[in-house]
Phi, psi and omega in degrees: 000329182287317181296324177293322180293314180298319179291326174295326177293320179292326170297317176297321177300310179300326175291326179290318178296329176298344177067056182287149188270110178249103179215161186294329179296338188280340187230131183288315184258122179276151182253137187268166175294325174298325177293313181293327181286337182276327195252354179293161170277131184299146183279159178295327175301309183292328171293324179290321185283335176288312172309315175301313181298313174302312179298320179289323178303307178305315188284332173294318176299317177296326182287332184284346180271124178287175179291145179287149179296151183239140180230140185221143173230132185236095179287146180223132179241135178231128173247141174221158178199172182277161175299131181087352180252135184276330181272135179286146176255002174210134177231132188225132178236147177202186182207144181252136176248128179238145181224129178241131183238109177290132181268001181149184181275145179283173177299318176297323172287324168308314179291328177284329175296312181304311181296329180287330178287321178291327175294328176294321181294321179293321179288330180292319174290335177288321174298318176302317177298319178299310178299321179290319175296327173296313179301312179303318177297317175288319175301317184295317179292322176293322184294321181296312183293317179300307178307319178295320175297320175290327182294332177280327172296315186287320180296326169301316175297322179292319178300317179295322180294315171305321182296310175306317177291323181294323183286321176296320178294327178296309179304310182300324178294318179301321172284353184079021175265358178218138180292148178305319180302318179293315176298321178297322176304313173309316176299312175300320170306318179290325176291325178295320183296320175297316175306314177303319181292315183300319177295314180297325179297319186289324176296323173303312175298323182286319176301315180297319180296317180297317179296322177299315183292317185288328180268342188075020181259142182298148185292324179294339174288340190255033183286322187225121177256131176288154175308114179296147178286165186263123174284310185296334180297338180289350173263353177091118174302332184269001185287144174289127185299324184293354176261004185281002181273011183273247185279319186275317186219141173238154181297152182285128172259093182286163186303322187294324173299317175298318179299316176296321180301305180296331175302316181293319177299323180297308178300323174295322182289332173297335180269356181290326181271104179282155182284146183227138181280333186231134180213152183272123184258311190199144172233139184216140173230131184229150181221124174252124180225119183049246178259013182250146180219139175221157175206157181228131178223150176220129181243108178294331180293315186264353175059041181245126172262132181244130175233141172216150183214131173236111183285174175302129183292160176263132184271112179273325183217143175213082178282337188212146172301134182239149174279354182293137177273006173108173186289333185255006181271187189274354189063017181241143182259002180276332184219162180263346181211164179202147184231128181238128169242133178220146179227134177247138174238148171248137187237133181210150176286345171058029179284322177292319178300322182292315168309313178299316185297318179292328170294327180290322176302318178297321181295324175295316179292321172300315178295327178295316179300314176299320179293324180293315179300315181293321172298317179297324177295318179289326174301312179297319179295324177299308187289320173304316175302315185297315170301322177296317181290324182294325183291318179302313183300317174305313178296323177303310180305318179294320180291317181304322178290328178288323176296315181297323179290328172295324180292319178300312176305307184301320178297321179299316182294314181293324171295321176294324177293327175288338177274002183056036170243024180230148173269151173310323184293327182291317182295307177302322178292319173298320175295312186297319179299319178291319178290336176284323182293321178290315179302321174301317178294316181299315180299317182285332180284326176293325172298321176296315181303309173308319176295319180297320179290331178294326188253338183238162174244110176297143176276176184306316179298322185288327184283342179295336180299345182298339181270349183288154178285156180286158183236021182287311189301140176254148177293000000 
C-alpha cells in the first residue's frame, strides 16, 4: 500500500512539473467541496482513531458481561475391605455434580466495566476530533486552491485592463500626447501584471497538487473548483457567539477534557468502598441423607452461588456387609441424615486499607484540580475565539463596504459608457476592481470559516450546508 501511494505521489509530481495549465476556463464542469468531501479517501489518522474506538467498544461490551455459569462432574470410585484382608470386598462408583451461578458483577468488575465505557466515550471524542481535523485540513486546502483560482481569474482581468491602458498610452505616445516616461510606466505595469498572472498560475498548480495528494483525487478532476459554501453563515453573522452552544453549533469538547472528567469519576468510585475491620466472607449449607449429599454456598465478594449434589453410589461388588453409608453419605452409623450450616467472617486490622483509602481521597482532590484547570483552559480558548470572531466580523463588514463602493463605481462607468463618454479601458478597470473587491471579501469570509472550524464543532445540520451554493456573488 505504501509503494502504491509513493508511485501515485511521483506521478502527481511529474504532472505538476510538466506544468499543466489549470484554469477555470479549461474545464466546463466545476467540482464542489461537497463532492470532494464525499469521494475523498479517508485519512490514516481517522482510520486509526476509528480502529481504537472499535477495539475499546468491543472491550467494553466484554467487560459488561459477567462470568458464565459453570457445570462440573467429578467421578469417584471407592474400594473398601476388612482389616487383614488384601482383597477388597466392596467396590462403589458415584459422581458429584456441581453448578456455579454468577449473581451479577462484583464491585471490582463493575468499576472495570464503567472505566471501559468511559474509555469508549473518550475515544469517541478523539475520533470526532480526528474527523474534525481531517475536515479542517481538506476545507483549508480547498479554500487555498479556490482562492488561488480566483486570484488567477482576477489577475487575468486586471492584465486585460492594463493591456488596454498600455495600447491607449501607446497611441497617445505615438501622437506625441504622452511623455515617454508615462508610456514606460504603462509598459512596466503590464510586465508586472504578466508576472503576477504567471505567479498566480504556479500557486494554483501547487495548491491543486496539495489538494489532490490529501484527497487521493486526480489532478485533472480538480481543474475548476466551485465556490465553497460559507459554514459560519448558517449561524448568522450577527448572532451572538455566546449563544452558539445551543441547537445549531456546540463548542468543541476535546478528549483531554473528557479524559479529566472520567478520571475524576474513576477516582471517586475508588473511594466508595471504605475500609472495614469486619466483613462477611462466605456462607455454606450442606445436607447428608443416607447415601446422598448436597450443598449450597454463597460468596458475597465474588457474587457466585455454588450448588453441588452427590447421589447414592452404584455398588459394583459387595462380598460382605459394611457399616459404611456410601461414598456420598455422612460416614456415621448413629444417624441417617445430617444438616450443617457454616458462615465465615473475615477480621483484619485494616491499617493498610486505611492508608490506601486516604491515598485514594487525595487522588480525588488531584483529579478535581486537573479537571478545573482543563475547564479553565477550554473557557479561555472559547473567550479568545469569541473575540477573534467578533474582530473578523468587523473586518468582513469593511470588505462588504469595499464591494459596495466598487459596484457603485462600475455602475457609474457603465452609465458613462452608454453615453459614450467612457473608454473600454475604463470599463475593464472598473470590472477588475469589482472582482478584486469580491475576492477580498471571499478571502476574509473563508478565513473566518477556518477560524470557526478550529474552535467549534458543527453538528450534522450545520455540515449539510457543504452542499449548498455559495452566496458571495451579487446579481
